[in-house]
C-alpha positions in Angstrom: 38.9 6.1 3.7 34.7 6.8 3.0 34.0 9.7 0.1 30.9 9.9 2.1 31.7 13.2 3.7 31.5 17.0 2.9 32.3 17.4 -0.8 31.4 20.8 -1.9 32.2 24.5 -0.7 30.0 26.9 -1.9 32.0 30.5 -3.0 30.3 32.4 0.2 32.2 29.6 2.3 35.4 29.8 0.2 35.0 33.9 0.8 35.0 33.5 4.5 37.6 31.1 4.5 39.7 33.7 2.7 39.4 35.7 4.7 40.3 33.8 8.0 43.0 32.6 9.4 42.7 28.5 8.3 45.1 27.9 6.1 43.7 26.5 2.7 45.2 25.5 -0.6 43.1 26.4 -4.0 43.8 24.3 -7.0 42.5 25.6 -10.6 41.7 22.7 -12.9 40.2 24.2 -15.6 40.9 21.9 -18.8 38.6 20.8 -21.8 39.8 17.9 -24.7 40.2 20.2 -27.7 39.1 23.6 -25.7 40.7 26.7 -24.3 44.6 26.2 -22.7 43.5 26.3 -19.5 47.0 27.8 -18.3 46.3 30.7 -19.8 42.8 30.9 -18.9 44.1 31.0 -15.1 46.3 33.9 -16.1 44.4 35.7 -16.9 42.3 35.6 -13.8 41.3 32.7 -11.0 40.4 32.6 -7.6 43.1 34.4 -5.4 46.0 32.3 -4.0 44.7 29.7 -6.4 47.8 27.6 -8.7 47.1 26.4 -11.7 47.0 22.1 -11.5 47.9 20.8 -15.1 45.2 18.1 -15.6 47.0 16.3 -18.7 50.6 16.4 -17.2 49.8 16.3 -13.1 46.7 14.7 -12.6 47.3 11.9 -15.4 50.3 10.1 -17.2 50.9 11.7 -20.6 50.8 9.4 -22.9 50.6 9.1 -27.1 47.5 8.5 -29.0 48.0 4.9 -30.2 51.2 4.0 -27.7 51.2 1.0 -26.0 50.6 3.0 -22.8 47.5 4.2 -23.9 46.2 0.6 -24.9 47.2 -0.3 -21.2 46.5 2.2 -19.5 43.9 4.1 -21.0 44.6 7.9 -21.9 44.5 10.0 -18.9 46.6 6.8 -16.0 47.0 7.8 -12.9 50.3 9.3 -11.6 52.4 6.5 -9.3 52.1 7.8 -5.5 55.5 9.3 -5.7 54.5 11.6 -8.5 51.4 12.5 -7.7 53.0 13.3 -3.8 56.0 15.3 -5.5 53.2 17.2 -8.0 51.2 18.2 -4.5 54.4 19.8 -2.5 55.3 21.9 -5.4 51.1 23.1 -5.4 51.9 23.8 -1.9 50.4 21.1 0.2 51.1 20.5 3.5 50.5 17.7 5.9 46.7 18.4 7.0 45.9 21.3 4.9 42.8 22.4 3.4 42.1 22.1 -0.5 39.1 23.3 -2.5 39.7 22.7 -6.4 38.0 24.2 -9.2 37.1 24.7 -13.1 34.9 26.7 -15.0 33.1 23.3 -16.1 31.0 22.8 -13.1 33.3 20.5 -11.1 33.7 18.1 -14.3 37.9 18.5 -14.0 38.0 19.6 -10.2 36.4 16.5 -9.3 39.7 14.1 -10.9 41.9 16.4 -8.4 39.3 15.7 -5.6 39.3 12.2 -5.9 42.9 12.2 -6.3 43.3 13.9 -3.3 41.4 12.1 -1.1 43.1 8.7 -2.6 45.8 9.6 -1.9 45.2 10.4 2.1 44.0 13.8 2.2 40.7 14.4 4.6 39.6 17.6 3.4 39.2 18.5 0.1 36.8 20.3 -1.5 35.1 20.9 -4.8 33.7 24.7 -5.2 30.0 24.0 -6.1 29.1 25.7 -9.4 32.7 26.2 -10.4 34.1 30.0 -11.6 30.7 30.5 -13.1 29.7 30.5 -9.4 32.6 32.7 -7.7 31.9 34.9 -10.5 28.5 35.6 -9.9 28.9 36.5 -6.2 30.9 39.6 -7.9 34.4 38.0 -5.8 37.6 39.2 -7.3 39.7 37.1 -9.9 43.1 38.0 -9.8 45.8 37.4 -13.0 48.7 36.6 -13.2 50.4 32.9 -11.5 50.8 32.1 -7.8 54.0 30.2 -6.9 53.3 28.8 -3.8 56.3 27.7 -1.0 57.1 24.2 -1.8 54.8 22.0 0.5 55.8 18.8 2.4 52.9 16.6 2.6 53.0 12.8 2.8 50.6 10.9 0.2 50.2 7.7 -0.5 47.2 6.1 -2.4 44.6 3.3 -2.2 42.5 4.9 0.4 39.6 5.2 -2.2 38.1 2.0 -3.5 39.1 1.5 -8.1 38.1 -1.2 -10.0 40.7 -2.5 -12.6 39.2 -4.2 -15.8 38.3 -7.5 -15.5 36.4 -6.4 -12.0 34.5 -4.5 -14.5 33.6 -7.5 -16.9 32.5 -8.7 -13.9 31.4 -6.8 -11.7 28.0 -7.9 -9.4 26.8 -4.4 -8.8 25.6 -1.5 -10.4 28.0 -0.3 -12.7 27.7 3.3 -14.0 28.6 4.9 -17.5 29.2 8.9 -16.4 29.4 9.7 -20.2 27.0 11.3 -22.4 24.0 9.2 -23.3 24.7 9.6 -27.2 28.6 7.6 -26.8 26.5 5.0 -24.4 24.5 3.9 -26.9 27.6 4.2 -28.9 25.9 6.4 -31.3 28.8 8.7 -31.4 32.5 8.4 -30.4 34.8 11.0 -30.5 38.1 9.7 -29.4 38.0 6.0 -28.9 38.2 3.3 -31.0 35.5 1.6 -30.4 31.7 3.1 -29.8 29.4 1.8 -27.0 29.5 0.6 -23.4 30.5 -1.9 -21.4 27.9 -4.8 -21.2 25.9 -4.4 -18.1 26.6 -0.8 -17.5 23.6 1.7 -16.7 24.0 5.3 -18.4 24.5 8.1 -15.5 26.0 11.4 -17.5 27.3 13.5 -15.5 24.8 16.1 -16.5 22.1 14.4 -14.1 23.9 15.4 -11.2 23.3 19.4 -11.6 21.2 21.9 -11.3 20.5 24.7 -13.9 22.5 26.7 -12.0 25.6 24.3 -12.8 25.9 23.6 -8.9 25.2 19.9 -7.5 21.9 19.0 -7.3 20.8 18.7 -3.3 21.7 15.7 -1.8 18.4 14.0 -1.7 17.7 14.8 -5.0 20.9 12.7 -6.1 19.9 10.2 -3.6 16.7 9.8 -5.8 18.5 9.6 -9.1 20.9 7.1 -8.6 18.3 5.2 -6.6 16.4 5.2 -9.9 19.2 4.4 -11.9 19.5 0.9 -9.1 21.3 2.0 -6.1 20.5 0.5 -3.0 21.7 -0.4 0.3 24.4 -3.3 0.3 24.4 -3.1 -3.4 28.2 -2.2 -5.0 28.7 1.0 -7.2 31.3 1.8 -9.5 31.4 4.5 -12.2 33.4 4.7 -15.2 34.0 7.1 -18.1 35.7 7.8 -21.5 39.3 7.9 -19.2 39.0 8.3 -15.4 38.0 11.9 -14.9 34.3 12.3 -14.9 34.1 9.7 -13.9 34.8 11.0 -10.4 31.7 13.6 -11.0 29.9 10.8 -10.4 31.7 9.2 -7.7 31.6 12.9 -6.1 27.3 13.3 -6.6 27.4 9.6 -5.0 29.4 10.7 -2.4 26.9 13.4 -1.7 23.8 11.5 -1.7 25.7 9.0 1.0 26.7 6.3 -1.8 30.3 4.8 -1.7 31.9 4.3 -5.1 34.6 2.7 -7.1 36.4 3.9 -9.5 37.3 2.3 -12.7 40.3 4.6 -13.7 41.3 3.2 -17.3 37.7 3.7 -18.2 36.4 3.1 -21.8 39.1 3.8 -23.3 41.4 1.3 -21.8 38.5 -1.2 -22.5 37.9 0.1 -25.9 41.4 -0.6 -26.9 41.4 -3.8 -25.9 40.0 -6.3 -28.9 39.3 -9.2 -26.4 36.8 -7.0 -24.6 32.9 -7.0 -25.9 31.2 -3.8 -26.1 27.5 -3.1 -26.1 25.4 -0.8 -28.4 22.2 0.9 -28.0 20.4 2.3 -24.7 20.0 -1.3 -22.4 22.6 -2.4 -20.2 22.5 -5.8 -21.7 22.8 -4.2 -25.7 23.1 -5.9 -28.4 26.4 -7.4 -27.0 29.6 -8.0 -29.6 32.9 -9.5 -29.2 35.5 -7.2 -30.2 37.1 -9.1 -33.0 36.7 -7.0 -36.0 34.8 -4.0 -34.4 38.5 -2.6 -33.3 39.0 0.4 -34.2 35.2 0.8 -35.8 31.9 2.6 -34.9 31.0 6.0 -35.4 32.8 9.1 -34.4 31.5 12.8 -34.3 30.8 15.6 -32.0 28.7 14.9 -29.1 25.8 16.7 -27.7 24.2 16.5 -24.2 20.3 15.5 -23.6 19.5 19.1 -24.2 20.8 19.4 -27.5 23.8 21.5 -25.9 27.9 20.5 -26.2 28.7 18.2 -23.5 32.1 19.7 -23.6 34.3 17.6 -21.3 31.6 14.5 -20.5 31.3 13.9 -24.0 35.4 13.6 -24.8 36.7 12.4 -21.6 
């Protein structure tokens, strides 16, 4: 299934949908590593009719830090198709439903839900452009409490979208993009994973570069120009990773808006960096100063990262 179709919906378009007769399931995916509790924020006020989607427990399989499961699949491994189908039904999704996902971090977390639902076979899944901030800017209403939808009956699968694993990332012949903050890519800081740096050969493509100043996605032509400057060209395969497979979906969505299909590496750097046999590269260049994992496991800088503007990069820095 191609990702290069309509990806976004504006706040005004979503309002019109809610006023119409077409069923639209809305998912609130507010979450930040170490940040405020998304479920509590949701209960305080959300887009009318939205259902809370728990990134840690529904959009990933919880793993204990330092566990063999974390080493094998990274910090946010994907749930099984059966688990995710049960979750989607719990959200009230039926076959053929339209789904809109949003967060309060300009799509950084919501893109994970977008990618997973598209990968599971749903065709009409949109990200609210600009997130909850865009809804609020329009002066549109919020409702409190918890929405408990009637169970749905969606039949979901997996594998509709392209993915790569660690071995494929190691020998990727196309353009491999790193969606994390530049400081993490260069190895200057590493707040959550055991080694700093990036996968050798990867090109830095922070998700912040996908966004306009108001937090909406850049127009398609600007995104095409951005990714062309990073090396995306017709006929060249593209894949994306991040810290744990969450914000990489934001780059995949931006690439889709630009008309470029891209694969996702779900385990991402949290899986890669936990394997001492995998090399890491330091510095601003894709090849960096590559060093073998031997003797480097668990080493490297560790501090909070900031974006190129000096503002905290939030999810982009941490996931």
